[in-house]
VEXDREN-2710 file (C-alpha; in Angstrom, 1 decimal):
% VEXDREN-2710
k/r/px/py/pz
1/UNK/-41.4/25.4/24.4
2/UNK/-44.5/23.7/23.2
3/UNK/-44.6/20.1/21.9
4/UNK/-45.0/21.5/18.3
5/UNK/-42.0/23.7/18.7
6/UNK/-39.9/20.8/20.0
7/UNK/-40.9/18.6/17.1
8/UNK/-39.8/21.3/14.6
9/UNK/-36.6/21.8/16.5
10/UNK/-35.8/18.1/16.4
11/UNK/-36.5/18.0/12.6
12/UNK/-34.2/21.0/12.0
13/UNK/-31.4/19.5/14.1
14/UNK/-31.7/16.2/12.4
15/UNK/-31.4/17.9/9.0
16/UNK/-28.4/20.0/10.1
17/UNK/-26.5/17.1/11.5
18/UNK/-27.5/14.8/8.7
19/UNK/-29.2/12.3/11.1
20/UNK/-32.6/10.7/11.0
21/UNK/-35.3/11.9/13.4
22/UNK/-35.5/8.5/15.0
23/UNK/-31.8/8.4/15.8
24/UNK/-32.1/11.9/17.3
25/UNK/-35.1/10.8/19.4
26/UNK/-33.1/7.9/20.8
27/UNK/-30.3/10.4/21.7
28/UNK/-32.9/12.7/23.4
29/UNK/-34.3/9.8/25.4
30/UNK/-30.8/8.8/26.7
31/UNK/-30.1/12.4/27.6
32/UNK/-33.3/12.8/29.6
33/UNK/-32.6/9.5/31.4
34/UNK/-29.1/10.8/32.4
35/UNK/-30.6/14.2/33.5
36/UNK/-33.3/12.4/35.6
37/UNK/-30.6/10.4/37.6
38/UNK/-29.0/13.7/38.6
39/UNK/-32.1/14.6/40.7
40/UNK/-31.6/14.1/44.5
41/UNK/-34.6/11.7/44.9
42/UNK/-34.2/9.9/41.6
43/UNK/-34.8/6.2/41.3
44/UNK/-32.0/3.7/40.7
45/UNK/-33.3/2.9/37.2
46/UNK/-35.5/4.7/34.8
47/UNK/-37.0/4.1/31.4
48/UNK/-37.9/7.2/29.3
49/UNK/-40.6/6.8/26.7
50/UNK/-41.6/9.4/24.1
51/UNK/-44.5/9.7/21.7
52/UNK/-43.1/10.9/18.3
53/UNK/-46.4/12.5/17.3
54/UNK/-47.3/14.5/20.5
55/UNK/-43.6/14.7/21.8
56/UNK/-44.9/13.8/25.3
57/UNK/-42.4/12.1/27.6
58/UNK/-43.0/9.6/30.4
59/UNK/-40.5/8.4/33.1
60/UNK/-41.0/4.9/34.4
61/UNK/-38.9/4.5/37.6
62/UNK/-37.7/1.2/39.1
63/UNK/-35.9/0.1/42.2
64/UNK/-33.3/-2.7/42.5
65/UNK/-33.3/-5.5/45.0
66/UNK/-30.3/-7.4/46.3
67/UNK/-30.2/-9.6/43.3
68/UNK/-30.2/-6.7/40.9
69/UNK/-33.8/-7.2/39.7
70/UNK/-35.9/-4.2/38.8
71/UNK/-38.9/-3.8/41.2
72/UNK/-41.5/-1.3/42.2
73/UNK/-42.4/0.0/38.8
74/UNK/-44.0/3.4/38.9
75/UNK/-44.5/6.6/36.9
76/UNK/-42.2/9.3/38.1
77/UNK/-42.4/11.9/35.3
78/UNK/-41.1/15.2/36.7
79/UNK/-42.3/18.6/35.7
80/UNK/-40.0/20.7/33.6
81/UNK/-39.4/23.2/36.5
82/UNK/-38.5/20.2/38.8
83/UNK/-35.5/19.1/36.8
84/UNK/-33.3/22.0/38.0
85/UNK/-30.2/23.6/36.6
86/UNK/-27.9/20.6/37.2
87/UNK/-30.2/18.3/35.4
88/UNK/-30.6/20.8/32.5
89/UNK/-26.8/21.1/32.2
90/UNK/-26.4/17.3/32.2
91/UNK/-29.1/17.0/29.6
92/UNK/-27.2/19.5/27.3
93/UNK/-23.8/17.7/27.8
94/UNK/-25.2/14.2/27.2
95/UNK/-27.2/15.4/24.2
96/UNK/-24.1/16.9/22.5
97/UNK/-22.0/13.9/23.3
98/UNK/-24.6/11.4/22.0
99/UNK/-25.0/13.5/18.8
100/UNK/-21.3/13.4/18.2
101/UNK/-21.2/9.6/18.7
102/UNK/-24.1/9.1/16.3
103/UNK/-22.5/11.3/13.7
104/UNK/-19.2/9.4/14.1
105/UNK/-20.9/6.1/13.7
106/UNK/-22.8/7.2/10.7
107/UNK/-19.6/8.5/9.0
108/UNK/-17.8/5.2/9.7
109/UNK/-20.6/3.2/8.2
110/UNK/-20.7/5.4/5.2
111/UNK/-17.0/5.1/4.4
112/UNK/-16.4/1.6/5.7
113/UNK/-18.2/0.2/2.7
114/UNK/-16.2/2.4/0.3
115/UNK/-12.8/0.9/0.8
116/UNK/-11.2/0.5/-2.6
117/UNK/-13.2/3.5/-4.0
118/UNK/-12.0/6.9/-5.3
119/UNK/-12.8/10.1/-3.4
120/UNK/-12.1/13.7/-4.4
121/UNK/-10.9/16.1/-1.7
122/UNK/-9.4/19.5/-1.2
123/UNK/-5.9/19.7/0.2
124/UNK/-6.1/21.3/3.7
125/UNK/-2.6/20.8/5.0
126/UNK/0.6/19.3/3.8
127/UNK/3.8/18.5/5.7
128/UNK/6.6/15.9/5.9
129/UNK/4.4/13.5/7.8
130/UNK/1.0/13.5/6.2
131/UNK/-1.5/15.4/4.0
132/UNK/-5.0/16.2/5.0
133/UNK/-7.9/16.1/2.5
134/UNK/-11.2/17.7/3.2
135/UNK/-13.9/15.3/1.9
136/UNK/-16.8/17.5/3.0
137/UNK/-18.1/16.1/6.3
138/UNK/-15.0/14.2/7.2
139/UNK/-11.2/14.6/6.7
140/UNK/-9.0/12.0/5.1
141/UNK/-5.4/11.3/6.1
142/UNK/-2.7/10.5/3.5
143/UNK/0.5/9.3/5.2
144/UNK/3.9/9.9/3.7
145/UNK/4.2/6.3/2.6
146/UNK/1.0/6.7/0.5
147/UNK/2.2/9.9/-1.2
148/UNK/3.9/10.0/-4.6
149/UNK/7.6/11.0/-4.3
150/UNK/8.3/14.6/-5.2
151/UNK/4.6/15.3/-5.6
152/UNK/3.8/18.5/-3.6
153/UNK/0.2/19.6/-4.2
154/UNK/-0.7/23.2/-3.3
155/UNK/-3.1/24.0/-0.5
156/UNK/-6.7/24.3/-1.7
157/UNK/-6.0/22.1/-4.8
158/UNK/-8.5/19.4/-5.6
159/UNK/-7.1/15.8/-5.8
160/UNK/-8.3/12.3/-6.2
161/UNK/-7.2/9.6/-3.9
162/UNK/-7.8/5.9/-3.2
163/UNK/-9.4/4.8/0.0
164/UNK/-7.1/2.2/1.6
165/UNK/-8.6/1.8/5.1
166/UNK/-11.2/3.2/7.4
167/UNK/-10.3/3.0/11.1
168/UNK/-12.3/3.5/14.3
169/UNK/-10.7/6.0/16.7
170/UNK/-11.8/7.8/19.9
171/UNK/-12.1/11.0/17.9
172/UNK/-14.2/9.5/15.2
173/UNK/-13.5/7.5/12.0
174/UNK/-10.1/8.0/10.4
175/UNK/-10.0/7.5/6.6
176/UNK/-6.6/6.6/5.1
177/UNK/-6.2/7.4/1.4
178/UNK/-3.4/6.7/-1.0
179/UNK/-2.0/8.1/-4.2
180/UNK/0.5/5.2/-4.7
181/UNK/-1.9/2.3/-4.7
182/UNK/-2.3/0.4/-8.1
183/UNK/-6.0/0.4/-7.5
184/UNK/-6.0/4.2/-8.1
185/UNK/-5.0/3.6/-11.7
186/UNK/-7.7/1.0/-12.2
187/UNK/-10.4/3.3/-10.7
188/UNK/-9.3/6.2/-12.9
189/UNK/-9.6/4.1/-16.0
190/UNK/-13.1/2.9/-14.9
191/UNK/-14.1/6.6/-14.8
192/UNK/-12.6/7.4/-18.2
193/UNK/-13.4/4.2/-20.1
194/UNK/-17.1/3.2/-20.3
195/UNK/-16.1/-0.3/-21.6
196/UNK/-14.4/-1.0/-18.3
197/UNK/-17.3/0.3/-16.3
198/UNK/-19.7/-1.9/-18.4
199/UNK/-17.5/-5.0/-18.0
200/UNK/-16.6/-5.4/-21.7
201/UNK/-12.9/-4.6/-21.0
202/UNK/-11.1/-5.9/-17.9
203/UNK/-7.9/-4.8/-16.3
204/UNK/-6.3/-8.1/-15.6
205/UNK/-3.0/-6.9/-13.9
206/UNK/-1.4/-3.7/-12.9
207/UNK/2.2/-3.0/-11.9
208/UNK/3.2/0.5/-10.8
209/UNK/6.2/2.5/-9.7
210/UNK/4.5/5.7/-8.4
211/UNK/5.6/8.9/-10.1
212/UNK/7.5/7.1/-12.8
213/UNK/5.7/4.4/-14.8
214/UNK/2.7/2.1/-14.7
215/UNK/2.0/-1.0/-16.8
216/UNK/-1.5/-2.4/-17.1
217/UNK/-2.7/-5.6/-18.9
218/UNK/-6.2/-5.4/-20.4
219/UNK/-8.5/-8.0/-21.8
220/UNK/-11.7/-7.8/-23.9
221/UNK/-14.7/-10.1/-23.4
222/UNK/-16.0/-9.0/-26.8
223/UNK/-13.8/-10.0/-29.8
224/UNK/-15.1/-6.9/-31.7
225/UNK/-13.7/-4.5/-29.1
226/UNK/-9.9/-3.8/-29.0
227/UNK/-9.0/-3.5/-25.3
228/UNK/-5.9/-1.4/-25.9
229/UNK/-7.7/1.0/-28.3
230/UNK/-10.6/1.4/-25.9
231/UNK/-8.3/2.4/-23.1
232/UNK/-6.2/4.8/-25.2
233/UNK/-9.2/6.5/-26.8
234/UNK/-9.5/8.7/-29.8
235/UNK/-6.1/10.4/-30.3
236/UNK/-5.1/9.2/-26.8
237/UNK/-7.8/11.3/-25.1
238/UNK/-8.8/8.8/-22.5
239/UNK/-5.4/7.8/-21.3
240/UNK/-4.3/11.4/-21.4
241/UNK/-6.9/12.2/-18.8
242/UNK/-5.4/9.6/-16.5
243/UNK/-1.9/10.8/-17.1
244/UNK/-2.8/14.3/-16.3
245/UNK/-4.5/13.3/-13.0
246/UNK/-1.3/11.3/-12.1
247/UNK/0.9/14.4/-12.8
248/UNK/2.5/13.1/-15.9
249/UNK/3.2/9.5/-14.8
250/UNK/3.8/7.3/-17.9
251/UNK/1.3/4.5/-18.5
252/UNK/1.9/1.5/-20.8
253/UNK/-1.1/-0.5/-21.9
254/UNK/-0.5/-4.0/-23.1
255/UNK/-2.9/-6.7/-24.2
256/UNK/-3.3/-9.6/-21.8
257/UNK/-2.7/-13.1/-23.1
258/UNK/-3.3/-16.5/-21.5
259/UNK/-0.1/-17.8/-23.2
260/UNK/2.5/-16.9/-20.6
261/UNK/5.3/-16.6/-23.2
262/UNK/3.3/-14.3/-25.3
263/UNK/2.2/-12.3/-22.3
264/UNK/5.9/-11.8/-21.2
265/UNK/6.9/-10.7/-24.7
266/UNK/4.1/-8.1/-24.8
267/UNK/4.8/-6.9/-21.2
268/UNK/8.3/-6.0/-22.3
269/UNK/6.9/-3.5/-24.8
270/UNK/8.1/-1.3/-26.4
271/UNK/11.1/-3.7/-26.8
272/UNK/10.9/-6.3/-29.5
273/UNK/11.5/-9.9/-28.3
274/UNK/13.0/-12.6/-30.3
275/UNK/12.2/-15.6/-28.1
276/UNK/10.8/-16.4/-24.6
277/UNK/11.6/-19.6/-22.8
278/UNK/9.4/-20.5/-19.8
279/UNK/10.7/-22.7/-17.1
280/UNK/9.1/-26.0/-16.3
281/UNK/7.5/-24.8/-13.1
282/UNK/6.3/-21.6/-14.8
283/UNK/8.0/-19.2/-12.4
284/UNK/10.8/-18.0/-14.6
285/UNK/11.1/-16.6/-18.2
286/UNK/14.3/-16.4/-20.2
287/UNK/13.9/-13.7/-22.8
288/UNK/16.1/-13.3/-25.8
289/UNK/16.2/-9.9/-27.5
290/UNK/18.2/-8.4/-30.4
291/UNK/21.5/-6.7/-29.3
292/UNK/20.2/-3.3/-30.2
293/UNK/17.0/-3.9/-28.1
294/UNK/18.8/-5.1/-24.9
295/UNK/18.9/-1.7/-23.2
296/UNK/15.4/-0.9/-24.2
297/UNK/14.1/-4.2/-22.8
298/UNK/15.8/-3.7/-19.5
299/UNK/14.9/0.0/-19.2
300/UNK/16.3/2.8/-17.1
301/UNK/17.8/1.2/-13.9
302/UNK/16.0/-2.0/-14.9
303/UNK/12.5/-0.4/-14.6
304/UNK/11.0/-2.0/-17.7
305/UNK/12.1/-5.5/-16.8
306/UNK/11.0/-5.0/-13.1
307/UNK/7.5/-3.8/-14.1
308/UNK/7.2/-6.6/-16.6
309/UNK/8.0/-9.2/-13.9
310/UNK/5.5/-7.7/-11.5
311/UNK/2.8/-7.6/-14.2
312/UNK/3.3/-11.2/-15.3
313/UNK/4.1/-12.7/-11.9
314/UNK/7.2/-14.5/-13.1
315/UNK/10.9/-13.8/-12.9
316/UNK/12.2/-12.3/-16.1
317/UNK/15.9/-12.8/-17.2
318/UNK/16.9/-10.9/-20.4
319/UNK/19.8/-11.8/-22.7
320/UNK/20.9/-10.5/-26.0
321/UNK/21.4/-12.8/-29.0
322/UNK/25.2/-12.3/-28.7
323/UNK/25.1/-13.3/-25.0
324/UNK/23.1/-16.3/-25.9
325/UNK/25.7/-17.3/-28.5
326/UNK/28.5/-16.8/-26.1
327/UNK/26.8/-19.1/-23.6
328/UNK/26.2/-16.4/-20.9
329/UNK/23.7/-17.9/-18.4
330/UNK/20.2/-16.5/-17.9
331/UNK/20.3/-13.3/-15.9
332/UNK/24.1/-13.0/-16.5
333/UNK/24.8/-15.0/-13.3
334/UNK/27.3/-17.7/-12.7
335/UNK/25.7/-20.9/-11.5
336/UNK/28.6/-21.5/-9.1
337/UNK/28.2/-18.1/-7.4
338/UNK/25.7/-17.5/-4.6
339/UNK/23.8/-14.2/-5.0
340/UNK/21.7/-12.4/-2.4
341/UNK/17.9/-11.9/-3.1
342/UNK/16.7/-8.4/-3.0
343/UNK/16.6/-5.1/-4.9
344/UNK/18.0/-1.6/-4.7
345/UNK/15.3/1.0/-3.9
346/UNK/15.6/4.8/-3.7
347/UNK/14.7/6.3/-0.4
348/UNK/11.7/8.6/-0.8
349/UNK/13.1/11.2/1.7
350/UNK/16.9/11.3/1.1
351/UNK/17.0/9.9/-2.4
352/UNK/19.9/7.5/-1.4
353/UNK/19.8/4.0/-2.7
354/UNK/18.9/1.3/-0.2
355/UNK/19.3/-2.5/-0.5
356/UNK/16.0/-4.2/0.5
357/UNK/16.9/-7.9/1.1
358/UNK/14.4/-10.7/0.8
359/UNK/14.5/-11.3/4.6
360/UNK/13.2/-7.8/5.2
361/UNK/16.5/-6.2/6.3
362/UNK/17.4/-2.8/4.8
363/UNK/20.9/-1.2/4.4
364/UNK/21.8/2.1/2.8
365/UNK/24.4/2.4/0.0
366/UNK/26.8/4.3/2.2
367/UNK/26.7/1.6/5.0
368/UNK/27.1/-1.1/2.4
369/UNK/30.2/0.6/1.0
370/UNK/31.6/1.1/4.5
371/UNK/31.1/-2.6/5.3
372/UNK/32.8/-3.5/2.0
373/UNK/35.7/-1.3/2.8
374/UNK/36.1/-2.9/6.3
375/UNK/36.0/-6.3/4.7
376/UNK/38.8/-5.3/2.3
377/UNK/40.9/-3.9/5.1
378/UNK/40.6/-7.2/7.0
379/UNK/41.7/-9.2/4.0
380/UNK/44.7/-6.9/3.3
381/UNK/47.1/-8.3/6.0
382/UNK/46.6/-11.8/4.8
383/UNK/47.4/-10.8/1.2
384/UNK/50.6/-9.0/2.4
385/UNK/51.8/-12.0/4.3
386/UNK/51.2/-14.2/1.2
387/UNK/53.1/-11.7/-1.0
388/UNK/55.9/-11.6/1.5
389/UNK/56.1/-15.4/1.6
390/UNK/56.1/-15.6/-2.2
391/UNK/58.9/-13.0/-2.4
392/UNK/60.9/-14.9/0.2
393/UNK/60.6/-18.2/-1.7
394/UNK/61.5/-16.4/-4.9
395/UNK/64.6/-14.9/-3.2
396/UNK/65.7/-18.3/-2.0
397/UNK/65.3/-19.8/-5.4
398/UNK/67.2/-16.9/-6.9
399/UNK/70.0/-17.4/-4.4
400/UNK/70.2/-21.1/-5.2
401/UNK/70.2/-20.4/-8.9
402/UNK/72.9/-17.9/-8.5
403/UNK/75.1/-20.3/-6.6
404/UNK/74.6/-23.0/-9.2
405/UNK/75.3/-20.6/-12.0
406/UNK/78.6/-19.5/-10.4
407/UNK/79.7/-23.1/-9.9
408/UNK/78.9/-23.9/-13.5
409/UNK/80.7/-20.8/-14.7
410/UNK/83.7/-21.7/-12.7
411/UNK/83.7/-25.3/-14.1
412/UNK/83.4/-24.0/-17.6
413/UNK/86.3/-21.6/-17.1
414/UNK/88.5/-24.4/-16.0
415/UNK/87.6/-26.4/-19.1
416/UNK/88.4/-23.4/-21.3
417/UNK/91.9/-23.0/-19.6
418/UNK/92.9/-26.6/-20.3
419/UNK/92.2/-26.2/-24.0
420/UNK/94.5/-23.9/-25.8
421/UNK/93.4/-20.9/-27.9
422/UNK/89.7/-21.9/-28.1
423/UNK/87.0/-19.2/-28.2
424/UNK/84.0/-20.0/-26.0
425/UNK/80.7/-18.2/-25.7
426/UNK/78.8/-18.9/-22.6
427/UNK/75.3/-17.6/-21.5
428/UNK/73.8/-18.0/-18.0
429/UNK/70.2/-16.9/-17.2
430/UNK/69.2/-16.5/-13.6
431/UNK/65.8/-14.6/-14.1
432/UNK/62.9/-15.9/-16.1
433/UNK/62.2/-12.7/-18.0
434/UNK/65.8/-11.5/-18.5
435/UNK/67.6/-11.2/-21.7
436/UNK/70.6/-13.4/-22.5
437/UNK/74.0/-12.3/-21.2
438/UNK/76.7/-13.0/-23.7
439/UNK/80.3/-13.5/-23.1
440/UNK/82.7/-13.0/-26.0
441/UNK/86.1/-14.2/-25.5
442/UNK/89.0/-12.9/-27.5
443/UNK/92.2/-14.6/-28.5
444/UNK/94.0/-16.1/-25.6
445/UNK/97.8/-15.7/-24.8
446/UNK/100.4/-18.0/-26.4
447/UNK/100.2/-20.1/-23.3
448/UNK/96.8/-21.5/-22.8
449/UNK/96.0/-19.3/-19.8
450/UNK/93.3/-17.1/-21.1
451/UNK/91.2/-15.1/-18.6
452/UNK/87.5/-15.2/-19.2
453/UNK/84.9/-12.8/-17.7
454/UNK/81.4/-14.0/-17.2
455/UNK/78.1/-12.0/-16.8
456/UNK/75.1/-13.3/-14.9
457/UNK/71.7/-11.6/-15.3
458/UNK/70.0/-11.6/-11.8
459/UNK/67.1/-9.2/-12.5
460/UNK/64.4/-10.5/-14.8
461/UNK/63.5/-7.0/-16.1
462/UNK/67.1/-5.8/-16.7
463/UNK/68.5/-5.3/-20.1
464/UNK/71.2/-7.7/-21.4
465/UNK/74.7/-7.0/-20.3
466/UNK/77.6/-7.9/-22.4
467/UNK/81.2/-8.2/-21.6
468/UNK/83.8/-8.3/-24.2
469/UNK/87.2/-9.6/-23.3
470/UNK/90.1/-8.1/-25.1
471/UNK/93.6/-9.4/-25.6
472/UNK/95.5/-9.7/-22.4
473/UNK/98.9/-8.7/-24.0
END
């Protein structure tokens, strides 16, 4: 091959690989140096120089002394036929390896500066672990945690994603993309709304629950431009494009306000707010809404309140006007009760609710119910013992009351016997809830020895029992 043919070959290879000719010449020099050292009589060190115009190569050989210094500089340029088969094979292997390394480095540098940007790729493969997107010269990886729940794109479908991270790996750069990042919503609005791209309208905050709902707060630097109207567009055309790209995810656009109370009230849209009370430290908002707006303000499973809290950066407690009048504390919590910090989150794979505590621990709903059942079983024997003790004391009291009642009845009977022909009605109650027992005495015998029967109610739930004494004779 002539020098002219070699120059053309290098230019074509550089164009095919997307590399510069200078980078490819450096790779060629390194490959020639490696091939030279495979010769039997090769020097310990060599420097290969190349003339880009004439494509002529020169090999400057060096020896090493005991201290590692390069000595005995000399020209040791071999002829092409002197390199041999092993040297040619080494040259080919090193050349391919160096080209791959240069390509990998170029791709990394290209995408490393694009973190936080949007890319459009074609779905190559989708499984339970990750999704691969073909971005052209490189593939992007979308882990399961970065995928929208229940969103299953078809193979070959085009999809936009947000670049989260670019990693160096032995196999080349790995680009991690996301469909759940709030930045994806911001970038999509930048593409659809020219006012945002020009800096006239700004997206101040964004709170998102992927696949369900997103709230964004917008602000206009020009008082003549309505930020909400600019994002919605004519007949909702602009926001509709974003919703379609997000597969129908609902998007709420609210105006940003520097007044925190006003911002919280607008963030709870579409609910109408009566009053917002901000705490002294500015970390909590007590919101009062009409009774018929309470469920709308809270949202399905607390979604509206949760997104509003993330959007504003404060804790939001919502009460109705009736709850305020009844004195229910903010958040519906008793100040004397200690509550755990955390939230219930649905598992993306199983759909089961999980409790994510503030300390980072996670427990499923089934495990939580099992622990609650075990705690209830442990407390049951204690309650049984207490009930038994209460029943025992009640029985003792009942026995004592019965004995006293019998004694009193006997004394009363004796008094009635001493008096002649008197009628006496006597009532004795032994149970707190029992009805009165009545004793009606009839006329006694001529001799003042009348017999009287008495009834004592021992069961508190029993009906009244009555005994009528007839004439003895």
